[in-house]
C-alpha positions as CSV (number, residue, x, y, z in Angstrom):
1,M,-1.6,19.2,15.0
2,R,-2.0,16.6,17.7
3,I,-1.4,12.9,17.6
4,T,-4.2,10.7,19.1
5,S,-3.6,7.8,21.4
6,K,-3.9,5.6,18.4
7,G,-1.1,7.5,16.6
8,Q,-3.5,9.2,14.2
9,V,-3.4,12.7,12.8
10,T,-5.8,14.6,10.6
11,I,-4.3,15.9,7.3
12,P,-5.5,19.4,6.9
13,Q,-8.0,20.1,4.1
14,E,-5.7,22.5,2.3
15,V,-2.9,19.9,2.3
16,R,-5.3,17.2,1.0
17,R,-6.5,19.5,-1.7
18,E,-3.0,20.5,-2.8
19,L,-1.9,16.8,-3.0
20,G,-5.2,15.8,-4.7
21,L,-6.0,13.3,-1.9
22,E,-9.6,12.0,-1.6
23,P,-11.2,9.8,1.1
24,G,-9.9,6.3,0.7
25,D,-6.6,7.2,-1.0
26,E,-3.5,5.6,0.2
27,V,-0.5,7.7,1.4
28,E,3.0,6.8,2.4
29,I,5.1,8.4,5.1
30,V,8.7,8.9,4.1
31,V,11.3,9.7,6.7
32,Q,14.2,11.8,5.5
33,D,16.9,13.6,7.5
34,G,14.8,13.4,10.7
35,A,11.6,14.7,9.1
36,A,8.4,12.9,8.0
37,K,6.9,13.6,4.6
38,I,3.4,12.5,3.6
39,V,3.2,11.6,-0.1
40,P,0.5,9.9,-2.2
41,A,1.2,6.1,-2.5
42,R,2.8,5.3,-5.8
43,G,1.8,1.7,-6.1
44,P,0.0,-1.0,-4.2
45,S,0.4,-0.6,-0.5
46,G,-1.4,-1.5,2.7
47,R,-2.3,-5.0,3.9
48,G,-2.5,-6.4,0.4
49,R,1.1,-5.3,-0.4
50,R,2.4,-6.7,2.8
51,V,0.8,-10.1,2.1
52,V,2.3,-10.2,-1.4
53,D,5.7,-9.2,-0.1
54,A,5.5,-11.9,2.6
55,L,4.7,-14.6,-0.1
56,L,7.0,-13.4,-2.8
57,G,9.4,-16.1,-3.9
58,R,7.8,-18.8,-1.7
59,G,6.0,-20.7,-4.4
60,D,7.1,-24.3,-4.9
61,V,4.8,-25.5,-7.6
62,D,6.4,-26.6,-10.9
63,L,3.6,-25.3,-13.1
64,T,3.7,-22.5,-15.6
65,T,1.4,-19.5,-15.2
66,D,-0.8,-20.8,-18.1
67,E,-1.1,-24.2,-16.4
68,I,-2.1,-22.6,-13.1
69,M,-4.7,-20.4,-14.9
70,A,-6.1,-23.4,-16.7
71,L,-6.6,-25.2,-13.3
72,T,-8.2,-22.1,-11.9
73,R,-10.6,-21.8,-14.8
74,G,-11.4,-25.5,-14.7
75,D,-10.0,-26.1,-18.3
């Protein structure tokens, strides 16, 4: 397997099949004892997860979730 100039590799079909991976699925690369392991992502990942992680705990509004939802809905 060769790594492209963009750092990409192609996961062989037999590996995708064994892991049950389909086009568009998310995977994680876990490094353990100097080896990389490709595993199906367990939860939200990617750009959305990074945005949520960056914003987590930064809210400064003294409103309850119900009050925020009421504002969102226009109640």
